[in-house]
All heavy atoms as TSV, in Angstrom:
chain	resi	resn	atom	element	x	y	z
A	1	MET	N	N	-21.473	62.214	79.923
A	1	MET	CA	C	-20.974	61.889	81.260
A	1	MET	C	C	-20.597	60.406	81.321
A	1	MET	O	O	-21.297	59.552	80.815
A	1	MET	CB	C	-22.042	62.215	82.307
A	1	MET	CG	C	-21.596	61.869	83.715
A	1	MET	SD	S	-22.894	62.182	84.925
A	1	MET	CE	C	-22.398	63.783	85.462
A	2	MET	N	N	-19.501	60.095	81.958
A	2	MET	CA	C	-19.011	58.724	82.057
A	2	MET	C	C	-19.817	57.943	83.092
A	2	MET	O	O	-20.153	58.457	84.140
A	2	MET	CB	C	-17.527	58.744	82.450
A	2	MET	CG	C	-16.883	57.373	82.485
A	2	MET	SD	S	-15.133	57.466	82.918
A	2	MET	CE	C	-14.456	57.722	81.302
A	3	ASN	N	N	-20.146	56.696	82.743
A	3	ASN	CA	C	-20.866	55.841	83.690
A	3	ASN	C	C	-19.983	55.504	84.874
A	3	ASN	O	O	-18.809	55.209	84.705
A	3	ASN	CB	C	-21.319	54.542	83.016
A	3	ASN	CG	C	-22.431	54.792	82.034
A	3	ASN	OD1	O	-23.123	55.791	82.111
A	3	ASN	ND2	N	-22.599	53.882	81.109
A	4	GLN	N	N	-20.547	55.535	86.061
A	4	GLN	CA	C	-19.811	55.199	87.278
A	4	GLN	C	C	-19.869	53.696	87.488
A	4	GLN	O	O	-20.942	53.127	87.575
A	4	GLN	CB	C	-20.429	55.949	88.474
A	4	GLN	CG	C	-19.674	55.753	89.744
A	4	GLN	CD	C	-18.365	56.543	89.780
A	4	GLN	OE1	O	-17.682	56.711	88.782
A	4	GLN	NE2	N	-18.014	57.016	90.935
A	5	MET	N	N	-18.709	53.053	87.549
A	5	MET	CA	C	-18.668	51.614	87.770
A	5	MET	C	C	-18.894	51.326	89.247
A	5	MET	O	O	-18.449	52.083	90.107
A	5	MET	CB	C	-17.320	51.038	87.320
A	5	MET	CG	C	-17.131	51.116	85.850
A	5	MET	SD	S	-15.657	50.313	85.146
A	5	MET	CE	C	-14.733	49.650	86.445
A	6	LYS	N	N	-19.571	50.216	89.516
A	6	LYS	CA	C	-19.838	49.819	90.885
A	6	LYS	C	C	-19.335	48.396	91.093
A	6	LYS	O	O	-19.600	47.511	90.287
A	6	LYS	CB	C	-21.342	49.893	91.165
A	6	LYS	CG	C	-21.698	49.562	92.586
A	6	LYS	CD	C	-23.177	49.712	92.828
A	6	LYS	CE	C	-23.503	49.272	94.250
A	6	LYS	NZ	N	-24.946	49.165	94.447
A	7	LYS	N	N	-18.600	48.191	92.156
A	7	LYS	CA	C	-18.028	46.881	92.474
A	7	LYS	C	C	-19.132	45.858	92.719
A	7	LYS	O	O	-20.078	46.121	93.450
A	7	LYS	CB	C	-17.153	46.999	93.715
A	7	LYS	CG	C	-16.602	45.676	94.212
A	7	LYS	CD	C	-15.667	45.902	95.381
A	7	LYS	CE	C	-16.288	45.466	96.671
A	7	LYS	NZ	N	-15.347	45.562	97.790
A	8	ASN	N	N	-18.993	44.699	92.072
A	8	ASN	CA	C	-19.881	43.575	92.352
A	8	ASN	C	C	-19.098	42.633	93.267
A	8	ASN	O	O	-18.198	41.928	92.816
A	8	ASN	CB	C	-20.289	42.864	91.066
A	8	ASN	CG	C	-21.264	41.740	91.316
A	8	ASN	OD1	O	-21.318	41.175	92.406
A	8	ASN	ND2	N	-22.038	41.402	90.302
A	9	SER	N	N	-19.440	42.622	94.543
A	9	SER	CA	C	-18.714	41.820	95.533
A	9	SER	C	C	-18.827	40.318	95.284
A	9	SER	O	O	-18.094	39.537	95.881
A	9	SER	CB	C	-19.234	42.127	96.937
A	9	SER	OG	O	-19.003	43.475	97.251
A	10	ASN	N	N	-19.717	39.918	94.389
A	10	ASN	CA	C	-19.912	38.495	94.086
A	10	ASN	C	C	-19.022	38.002	92.954
A	10	ASN	O	O	-18.954	36.810	92.704
A	10	ASN	CB	C	-21.374	38.229	93.728
A	10	ASN	CG	C	-22.285	38.475	94.903
A	10	ASN	OD1	O	-22.048	37.975	95.989
A	10	ASN	ND2	N	-23.316	39.270	94.693
A	11	ILE	N	N	-18.361	38.928	92.244
A	11	ILE	CA	C	-17.513	38.527	91.114
A	11	ILE	C	C	-16.102	39.066	91.319
A	11	ILE	O	O	-15.831	40.239	91.077
A	11	ILE	CB	C	-18.067	39.034	89.771
A	11	ILE	CG1	C	-19.521	38.600	89.573
A	11	ILE	CG2	C	-17.193	38.528	88.620
A	11	ILE	CD1	C	-20.179	39.189	88.336
A	12	GLN	N	N	-15.198	38.214	91.763
A	12	GLN	CA	C	-13.797	38.603	91.902
A	12	GLN	C	C	-13.129	38.515	90.539
A	12	GLN	O	O	-13.419	37.626	89.752
A	12	GLN	CB	C	-13.087	37.690	92.895
A	12	GLN	CG	C	-13.631	37.811	94.294
A	12	GLN	CD	C	-12.896	36.904	95.266
A	12	GLN	OE1	O	-12.076	36.083	94.897
A	12	GLN	NE2	N	-13.204	37.072	96.535
A	13	CYS	N	N	-12.234	39.453	90.264
A	13	CYS	CA	C	-11.548	39.490	88.971
A	13	CYS	C	C	-10.188	40.158	89.125
A	13	CYS	O	O	-10.084	41.240	89.698
A	13	CYS	CB	C	-12.392	40.250	87.954
A	13	CYS	SG	S	-11.574	40.411	86.359
A	14	THR	N	N	-9.157	39.524	88.606
A	14	THR	CA	C	-7.806	40.075	88.659
A	14	THR	C	C	-7.305	40.497	87.278
A	14	THR	O	O	-6.130	40.804	87.115
A	14	THR	CB	C	-6.822	39.048	89.251
A	14	THR	OG1	O	-6.843	37.880	88.429
A	14	THR	CG2	C	-7.193	38.691	90.682
A	15	VAL	N	N	-8.187	40.536	86.291
A	15	VAL	CA	C	-7.787	40.876	84.918
A	15	VAL	C	C	-7.919	42.382	84.715
A	15	VAL	O	O	-8.949	42.891	84.281
A	15	VAL	CB	C	-8.636	40.098	83.888
A	15	VAL	CG1	C	-8.154	40.396	82.469
A	15	VAL	CG2	C	-8.578	38.605	84.168
A	16	SER	N	N	-6.866	43.107	85.034
A	16	SER	CA	C	-6.910	44.569	84.961
A	16	SER	C	C	-7.020	45.085	83.528
A	16	SER	O	O	-7.375	46.233	83.311
A	16	SER	CB	C	-5.681	45.176	85.647
A	16	SER	OG	O	-4.506	44.741	85.002
A	17	GLN	N	N	-6.755	44.235	82.542
A	17	GLN	CA	C	-6.877	44.633	81.139
A	17	GLN	C	C	-8.332	44.685	80.673
A	17	GLN	O	O	-8.628	45.182	79.595
A	17	GLN	CB	C	-6.102	43.665	80.232
A	17	GLN	CG	C	-4.615	43.662	80.462
A	17	GLN	CD	C	-4.187	42.764	81.622
A	17	GLN	OE1	O	-5.002	42.169	82.322
A	17	GLN	NE2	N	-2.893	42.665	81.827
A	18	CYS	N	N	-9.250	44.175	81.485
A	18	CYS	CA	C	-10.672	44.193	81.132
A	18	CYS	C	C	-11.296	45.514	81.562
A	18	CYS	O	O	-11.050	46.004	82.665
A	18	CYS	CB	C	-11.417	43.036	81.790
A	18	CYS	SG	S	-13.183	42.986	81.358
A	19	LYS	N	N	-12.126	46.081	80.710
A	19	LYS	CA	C	-12.738	47.377	81.018
A	19	LYS	C	C	-13.721	47.289	82.177
A	19	LYS	O	O	-14.064	48.300	82.773
A	19	LYS	CB	C	-13.407	47.974	79.783
A	19	LYS	CG	C	-14.745	47.403	79.413
A	19	LYS	CD	C	-15.294	48.051	78.161
A	19	LYS	CE	C	-16.666	48.632	78.384
A	19	LYS	NZ	N	-17.175	49.335	77.198
A	20	TYR	N	N	-14.171	46.088	82.545
A	20	TYR	CA	C	-15.116	45.921	83.647
A	20	TYR	C	C	-14.431	45.677	84.994
A	20	TYR	O	O	-15.077	45.661	86.029
A	20	TYR	CB	C	-16.094	44.781	83.347
A	20	TYR	CG	C	-16.865	45.015	82.078
A	20	TYR	CD1	C	-16.736	44.164	80.992
A	20	TYR	CD2	C	-17.720	46.108	81.949
A	20	TYR	CE1	C	-17.442	44.388	79.826
A	20	TYR	CE2	C	-18.424	46.344	80.782
A	20	TYR	CZ	C	-18.278	45.473	79.722
A	20	TYR	OH	O	-18.982	45.716	78.562
A	21	ASN	N	N	-13.110	45.504	84.993
A	21	ASN	CA	C	-12.365	45.326	86.236
A	21	ASN	C	C	-12.309	46.656	86.975
A	21	ASN	O	O	-12.156	47.714	86.370
A	21	ASN	CB	C	-10.950	44.832	85.926
A	21	ASN	CG	C	-10.124	44.647	87.168
A	21	ASN	OD1	O	-9.512	45.590	87.642
A	21	ASN	ND2	N	-10.098	43.445	87.681
A	22	MET	N	N	-12.422	46.614	88.295
A	22	MET	CA	C	-12.461	47.835	89.098
A	22	MET	C	C	-11.116	48.554	89.195
A	22	MET	O	O	-11.051	49.666	89.679
A	22	MET	CB	C	-12.968	47.521	90.513
A	22	MET	CG	C	-14.419	47.096	90.557
A	22	MET	SD	S	-15.554	48.349	89.933
A	22	MET	CE	C	-15.263	49.692	91.055
A	23	GLU	N	N	-10.037	47.949	88.770
A	23	GLU	CA	C	-8.672	48.502	88.809
A	23	GLU	C	C	-8.145	48.686	90.225
A	23	GLU	O	O	-7.076	48.224	90.531
A	23	GLU	CB	C	-8.577	49.830	88.056
A	23	GLU	CG	C	-8.638	49.689	86.568
A	23	GLU	CD	C	-8.308	50.989	85.878
A	23	GLU	OE1	O	-9.249	51.773	85.657
A	23	GLU	OE2	O	-7.129	51.204	85.567
A	24	THR	N	N	-8.865	49.356	91.080
A	24	THR	CA	C	-8.391	49.599	92.439
A	24	THR	C	C	-8.654	48.413	93.358
A	24	THR	O	O	-8.078	48.328	94.433
A	24	THR	CB	C	-9.061	50.844	93.048
A	24	THR	OG1	O	-10.480	50.660	93.026
A	24	THR	CG2	C	-8.696	52.089	92.255
A	25	GLU	N	N	-9.528	47.515	92.940
A	25	GLU	CA	C	-9.842	46.302	93.701
A	25	GLU	C	C	-9.996	45.152	92.716
A	25	GLU	O	O	-10.313	45.372	91.555
A	25	GLU	CB	C	-11.148	46.470	94.478
A	25	GLU	CG	C	-11.119	47.577	95.504
A	25	GLU	CD	C	-12.431	47.655	96.255
A	25	GLU	OE1	O	-12.754	46.689	96.960
A	25	GLU	OE2	O	-13.122	48.673	96.112
A	26	ASP	N	N	-9.787	43.932	93.178
A	26	ASP	CA	C	-9.887	42.762	92.305
A	26	ASP	C	C	-11.328	42.272	92.191
A	26	ASP	O	O	-11.666	41.155	92.595
A	26	ASP	CB	C	-8.979	41.640	92.817
A	26	ASP	CG	C	-7.508	41.966	92.609
A	26	ASP	OD1	O	-7.195	42.823	91.770
A	26	ASP	OD2	O	-6.676	41.348	93.284
A	27	TYR	N	N	-12.176	43.144	91.620
A	27	TYR	CA	C	-13.588	42.815	91.431
A	27	TYR	C	C	-14.060	43.296	90.075
A	27	TYR	O	O	-13.502	44.220	89.491
A	27	TYR	CB	C	-14.461	43.445	92.521
A	27	TYR	CG	C	-14.310	42.760	93.847
A	27	TYR	CD1	C	-13.411	43.238	94.782
A	27	TYR	CD2	C	-15.052	41.632	94.162
A	27	TYR	CE1	C	-13.247	42.610	96.002
A	27	TYR	CE2	C	-14.894	40.995	95.371
A	27	TYR	CZ	C	-13.992	41.488	96.290
A	27	TYR	OH	O	-13.835	40.841	97.487
A	28	CYS	N	N	-15.134	42.681	89.609
A	28	CYS	CA	C	-15.785	43.047	88.359
A	28	CYS	C	C	-16.900	44.049	88.655
A	28	CYS	O	O	-17.468	44.047	89.746
A	28	CYS	CB	C	-16.366	41.783	87.716
A	28	CYS	SG	S	-17.143	42.060	86.111
A	29	SER	N	N	-17.232	44.877	87.674
A	29	SER	CA	C	-18.317	45.839	87.846
A	29	SER	C	C	-19.615	45.400	87.163
A	29	SER	O	O	-20.630	46.075	87.285
A	29	SER	CB	C	-17.888	47.204	87.300
A	29	SER	OG	O	-17.642	47.117	85.913
A	30	LEU	N	N	-19.588	44.274	86.466
A	30	LEU	CA	C	-20.805	43.792	85.809
A	30	LEU	C	C	-21.762	43.170	86.814
A	30	LEU	O	O	-21.348	42.675	87.869
A	30	LEU	CB	C	-20.454	42.754	84.743
A	30	LEU	CG	C	-19.682	43.255	83.536
A	30	LEU	CD1	C	-19.270	42.084	82.643
A	30	LEU	CD2	C	-20.518	44.252	82.753
A	31	ASP	N	N	-23.049	43.159	86.489
A	31	ASP	CA	C	-24.047	42.497	87.334
A	31	ASP	C	C	-23.900	40.989	87.260
A	31	ASP	O	O	-24.136	40.269	88.229
A	31	ASP	CB	C	-25.465	42.878	86.907
A	31	ASP	CG	C	-25.784	44.327	87.218
A	31	ASP	OD1	O	-25.182	44.897	88.156
A	31	ASP	OD2	O	-26.635	44.890	86.518
A	32	CYS	N	N	-23.528	40.494	86.077
A	32	CYS	CA	C	-23.288	39.065	85.890
A	32	CYS	C	C	-22.287	38.914	84.754
A	32	CYS	O	O	-22.077	39.838	83.977
A	32	CYS	CB	C	-24.578	38.308	85.591
A	32	CYS	SG	S	-25.338	38.744	84.020
A	33	ILE	N	N	-21.654	37.756	84.676
A	33	ILE	CA	C	-20.700	37.468	83.611
A	33	ILE	C	C	-21.096	36.174	82.924
A	33	ILE	O	O	-21.863	35.378	83.463
A	33	ILE	CB	C	-19.244	37.358	84.122
A	33	ILE	CG1	C	-19.109	36.209	85.119
A	33	ILE	CG2	C	-18.755	38.676	84.689
A	33	ILE	CD1	C	-17.673	35.838	85.450
A	34	LYS	N	N	-20.558	35.966	81.739
A	34	LYS	CA	C	-20.768	34.720	81.006
A	34	LYS	C	C	-19.434	33.978	80.978
A	34	LYS	O	O	-18.421	34.528	80.537
A	34	LYS	CB	C	-21.238	35.003	79.585
A	34	LYS	CG	C	-21.471	33.742	78.787
A	34	LYS	CD	C	-21.968	34.064	77.392
A	34	LYS	CE	C	-22.163	32.786	76.614
A	34	LYS	NZ	N	-22.515	33.052	75.216
A	35	VAL	N	N	-19.440	32.755	81.462
A	35	VAL	CA	C	-18.239	31.921	81.451
A	35	VAL	C	C	-18.366	30.926	80.308
A	35	VAL	O	O	-19.417	30.317	80.119
A	35	VAL	CB	C	-18.064	31.171	82.794
A	35	VAL	CG1	C	-16.858	30.247	82.741
A	35	VAL	CG2	C	-17.940	32.164	83.928
A	36	GLY	N	N	-17.298	30.798	79.536
A	36	GLY	CA	C	-17.299	29.890	78.395
A	36	GLY	C	C	-16.061	29.011	78.399
A	36	GLY	O	O	-15.264	29.038	79.335
A	37	THR	N	N	-15.908	28.254	77.332
A	37	THR	CA	C	-14.744	27.374	77.194
A	37	THR	C	C	-14.347	27.287	75.729
A	37	THR	O	O	-15.173	27.500	74.834
A	37	THR	CB	C	-15.024	25.974	77.757
A	37	THR	OG1	O	-13.823	25.198	77.674
A	37	THR	CG2	C	-16.129	25.259	77.005
A	38	HIS	N	N	-13.096	26.971	75.511
A	38	HIS	CA	C	-12.600	26.746	74.156
A	38	HIS	C	C	-12.334	25.260	73.928
A	38	HIS	O	O	-11.798	24.872	72.912
A	38	HIS	CB	C	-11.321	27.567	73.912
A	38	HIS	CG	C	-10.230	27.273	74.893
A	38	HIS	ND1	N	-10.146	27.919	76.110
A	38	HIS	CD2	C	-9.212	26.401	74.858
A	38	HIS	CE1	C	-9.103	27.450	76.771
A	38	HIS	NE2	N	-8.518	26.534	76.028
A	39	GLU	N	N	-12.718	24.428	74.883
A	39	GLU	CA	C	-12.485	22.988	74.831
A	39	GLU	C	C	-13.807	22.234	74.675
A	39	GLU	O	O	-14.840	22.672	75.183
A	39	GLU	CB	C	-11.818	22.513	76.133
A	39	GLU	CG	C	-10.494	23.161	76.445
A	39	GLU	CD	C	-9.370	22.653	75.579
A	39	GLU	OE1	O	-9.431	21.497	75.118
A	39	GLU	OE2	O	-8.421	23.426	75.354
A	40	ALA	N	N	-13.760	21.092	74.011
A	40	ALA	CA	C	-14.953	20.247	73.889
A	40	ALA	C	C	-15.285	19.572	75.212
A	40	ALA	O	O	-16.454	19.325	75.524
A	40	ALA	CB	C	-14.736	19.197	72.802
A	41	ASN	N	N	-14.241	19.275	76.010
A	41	ASN	CA	C	-14.428	18.589	77.283
A	41	ASN	C	C	-13.482	19.211	78.316
A	41	ASN	O	O	-12.435	18.658	78.625
A	41	ASN	CB	C	-14.154	17.085	77.125
A	41	ASN	CG	C	-14.410	16.330	78.399
A	41	ASN	OD1	O	-15.204	16.737	79.223
A	41	ASN	ND2	N	-13.729	15.209	78.566
A	42	PRO	N	N	-13.836	20.390	78.871
A	42	PRO	CA	C	-12.927	21.059	79.810
A	42	PRO	C	C	-12.710	20.235	81.074
A	42	PRO	O	O	-13.645	19.653	81.608
A	42	PRO	CB	C	-13.648	22.367	80.130
A	42	PRO	CG	C	-15.061	22.153	79.762
A	42	PRO	CD	C	-15.081	21.114	78.700
A	43	THR	N	N	-11.447	20.172	81.509
A	43	THR	CA	C	-11.107	19.365	82.690
A	43	THR	C	C	-10.340	20.158	83.752
A	43	THR	O	O	-10.184	19.675	84.865
A	43	THR	CB	C	-10.263	18.140	82.283
A	43	THR	OG1	O	-9.094	18.611	81.600
A	43	THR	CG2	C	-11.049	17.199	81.373
A	44	VAL	N	N	-9.840	21.341	83.400
A	44	VAL	CA	C	-9.087	22.170	84.349
A	44	VAL	C	C	-9.526	23.629	84.180
A	44	VAL	O	O	-10.048	24.014	83.128
A	44	VAL	CB	C	-7.560	22.045	84.135
A	44	VAL	CG1	C	-7.069	20.642	84.465
A	44	VAL	CG2	C	-7.172	22.420	82.722
A	45	PRO	N	N	-9.323	24.461	85.204
A	45	PRO	CA	C	-9.750	25.862	85.121
A	45	PRO	C	C	-9.194	26.605	83.903
A	45	PRO	O	O	-9.859	27.481	83.351
A	45	PRO	CB	C	-9.226	26.485	86.416
A	45	PRO	CG	C	-9.144	25.341	87.373
A	45	PRO	CD	C	-8.762	24.150	86.533
A	46	GLU	N	N	-8.004	26.255	83.459
A	46	GLU	CA	C	-7.379	26.929	82.318
A	46	GLU	C	C	-8.159	26.727	81.021
A	46	GLU	O	O	-7.934	27.439	80.043
A	46	GLU	CB	C	-5.934	26.440	82.137
A	46	GLU	CG	C	-4.997	26.854	83.244
A	46	GLU	CD	C	-5.102	25.995	84.513
A	46	GLU	OE1	O	-5.733	24.922	84.490
A	46	GLU	OE2	O	-4.551	26.420	85.537
A	47	CYS	N	N	-9.059	25.772	81.002
A	47	CYS	CA	C	-9.884	25.515	79.816
A	47	CYS	C	C	-11.102	26.432	79.752
A	47	CYS	O	O	-11.828	26.421	78.768
A	47	CYS	CB	C	-10.363	24.064	79.795
A	47	CYS	SG	S	-9.047	22.857	79.613
A	48	THR	N	N	-11.337	27.209	80.806
A	48	THR	CA	C	-12.501	28.097	80.826
A	48	THR	C	C	-12.049	29.548	80.714
A	48	THR	O	O	-10.889	29.876	80.947
A	48	THR	CB	C	-13.316	27.905	82.125
A	48	THR	OG1	O	-12.508	28.245	83.242
A	48	THR	CG2	C	-13.814	26.470	82.244
A	49	GLU	N	N	-12.991	30.408	80.349
A	49	GLU	CA	C	-12.660	31.817	80.173
A	49	GLU	C	C	-13.886	32.685	80.395
A	49	GLU	O	O	-15.015	32.213	80.330
A	49	GLU	CB	C	-12.115	32.058	78.767
A	49	GLU	CG	C	-13.075	31.592	77.713
A	49	GLU	CD	C	-12.387	31.089	76.451
A	49	GLU	OE1	O	-11.229	30.699	76.469
A	49	GLU	OE2	O	-13.080	31.101	75.433
A	50	CYS	N	N	-13.643	33.947	80.659
A	50	CYS	CA	C	-14.733	34.905	80.839
A	50	CYS	C	C	-15.122	35.434	79.462
A	50	CYS	O	O	-14.372	36.185	78.842
A	50	CYS	CB	C	-14.315	36.048	81.758
A	50	CYS	SG	S	-15.624	37.260	82.006
A	51	ASP	N	N	-16.292	35.053	78.987
A	51	ASP	CA	C	-16.767	35.523	77.688
A	51	ASP	C	C	-17.295	36.951	77.750
A	51	ASP	O	O	-17.659	37.519	76.731
A	51	ASP	CB	C	-17.850	34.588	77.143
A	51	ASP	CG	C	-17.285	33.275	76.621
A	51	ASP	OD1	O	-16.060	33.188	76.385
A	51	ASP	OD2	O	-18.070	32.328	76.448
A	52	SER	N	N	-17.332	37.546	78.940
A	52	SER	CA	C	-17.765	38.933	79.091
A	52	SER	C	C	-16.595	39.907	78.963
A	52	SER	O	O	-16.784	41.118	78.991
A	52	SER	CB	C	-18.426	39.128	80.464
A	52	SER	OG	O	-19.556	38.303	80.582
A	53	PHE	N	N	-15.385	39.394	78.814
A	53	PHE	CA	C	-14.181	40.220	78.716
A	53	PHE	C	C	-14.260	41.193	77.545
A	53	PHE	O	O	-14.609	40.824	76.429
A	53	PHE	CB	C	-12.940	39.332	78.551
A	53	PHE	CG	C	-11.669	40.108	78.281
A	53	PHE	CD1	C	-10.942	40.630	79.332
A	53	PHE	CD2	C	-11.228	40.311	76.989
A	53	PHE	CE1	C	-9.769	41.356	79.085
A	53	PHE	CE2	C	-10.066	41.027	76.735
A	53	PHE	CZ	C	-9.338	41.544	77.794
A	54	VAL	N	N	-13.925	42.449	77.813
A	54	VAL	CA	C	-13.765	43.479	76.785
A	54	VAL	C	C	-12.475	44.215	77.119
A	54	VAL	O	O	-12.300	44.687	78.247
A	54	VAL	CB	C	-14.958	44.467	76.786
A	54	VAL	CG1	C	-14.692	45.610	75.817
A	54	VAL	CG2	C	-16.250	43.763	76.466
A	55	LYS	N	N	-11.558	44.279	76.147
A	55	LYS	CA	C	-10.266	44.931	76.401
A	55	LYS	C	C	-10.478	46.390	76.771
A	55	LYS	O	O	-11.221	47.113	76.121
A	55	LYS	CB	C	-9.367	44.834	75.170
A	55	LYS	CG	C	-8.009	45.448	75.394
A	55	LYS	CD	C	-7.044	45.078	74.296
A	55	LYS	CE	C	-5.708	45.745	74.395
A	55	LYS	NZ	N	-5.148	45.982	75.671
A	56	ARG	N	N	-9.811	46.789	77.826
A	56	ARG	CA	C	-9.859	48.176	78.313
A	56	ARG	C	C	-9.137	49.061	77.294
A	56	ARG	O	O	-8.058	48.736	76.824
A	56	ARG	CB	C	-9.163	48.266	79.662
A	56	ARG	CG	C	-9.155	49.650	80.273
A	56	ARG	CD	C	-8.391	49.691	81.572
A	56	ARG	NE	N	-8.839	48.744	82.554
A	56	ARG	CZ	C	-9.857	48.930	83.396
A	56	ARG	NH1	N	-10.528	50.056	83.377
A	56	ARG	NH2	N	-10.186	47.988	84.266
A	57	SER	N	N	-9.722	50.176	76.953
A	57	SER	CA	C	-9.039	51.132	76.073
A	57	SER	C	C	-8.412	52.210	76.950
A	57	SER	O	O	-8.944	52.555	77.998
A	57	SER	CB	C	-10.019	51.756	75.082
A	57	SER	OG	O	-11.016	52.456	75.766
A	58	CYS	N	N	-7.275	52.700	76.520
A	58	CYS	CA	C	-6.610	53.744	77.281
A	58	CYS	C	C	-5.777	54.605	76.348
A	58	CYS	O	O	-5.352	54.170	75.293
A	58	CYS	CB	C	-5.752	53.157	78.399
A	58	CYS	SG	S	-4.345	52.218	77.843
A	59	SER	N	N	-5.534	55.815	76.750
A	59	SER	CA	C	-4.766	56.736	75.928
A	59	SER	C	C	-3.259	56.499	76.029
A	59	SER	O	O	-2.512	56.933	75.174
A	59	SER	CB	C	-5.092	58.174	76.331
A	59	SER	OG	O	-4.798	58.357	77.699
A	60	ASN	N	N	-2.824	55.780	77.076
A	60	ASN	CA	C	-1.393	55.536	77.282
A	60	ASN	C	C	-0.928	54.192	76.741
A	60	ASN	O	O	0.212	53.819	76.927
A	60	ASN	CB	C	-1.039	55.615	78.763
A	60	ASN	CG	C	-1.352	56.986	79.331
A	60	ASN	OD1	O	-1.586	57.931	78.604
A	60	ASN	ND2	N	-1.355	57.087	80.646
A	61	CYS	N	N	-1.820	53.421	76.118
A	61	CYS	CA	C	-1.470	52.083	75.635
A	61	CYS	C	C	-0.585	52.191	74.401
A	61	CYS	O	O	-0.600	53.196	73.687
A	61	CYS	CB	C	-2.721	51.287	75.302
A	61	CYS	SG	S	-3.750	50.989	76.742
A	62	GLU	N	N	0.138	51.100	74.152
A	62	GLU	CA	C	1.042	51.059	72.996
A	62	GLU	C	C	0.265	51.126	71.699
A	62	GLU	O	O	-0.772	50.652	71.529
A	62	GLU	CB	C	1.843	49.753	73.020
A	62	GLU	CG	C	2.730	49.659	74.219
A	62	GLU	CD	C	3.449	48.326	74.281
A	62	GLU	OE1	O	3.415	47.540	73.310
A	62	GLU	OE2	O	4.067	48.058	75.299
């Protein structure tokens, strides 16, 4: 049986390619996320990333 995802109203997310995104709403289904960076000294939001991201799998993907 497939696990039922539940919206976490505390974590907004617009990355529909992530398997934890609710798809129908811009929210994450995880209880918490890990935020990371690829920079030694991040100075702007673009330097940070969601380390909890997992690519959504689908049967219709290329």
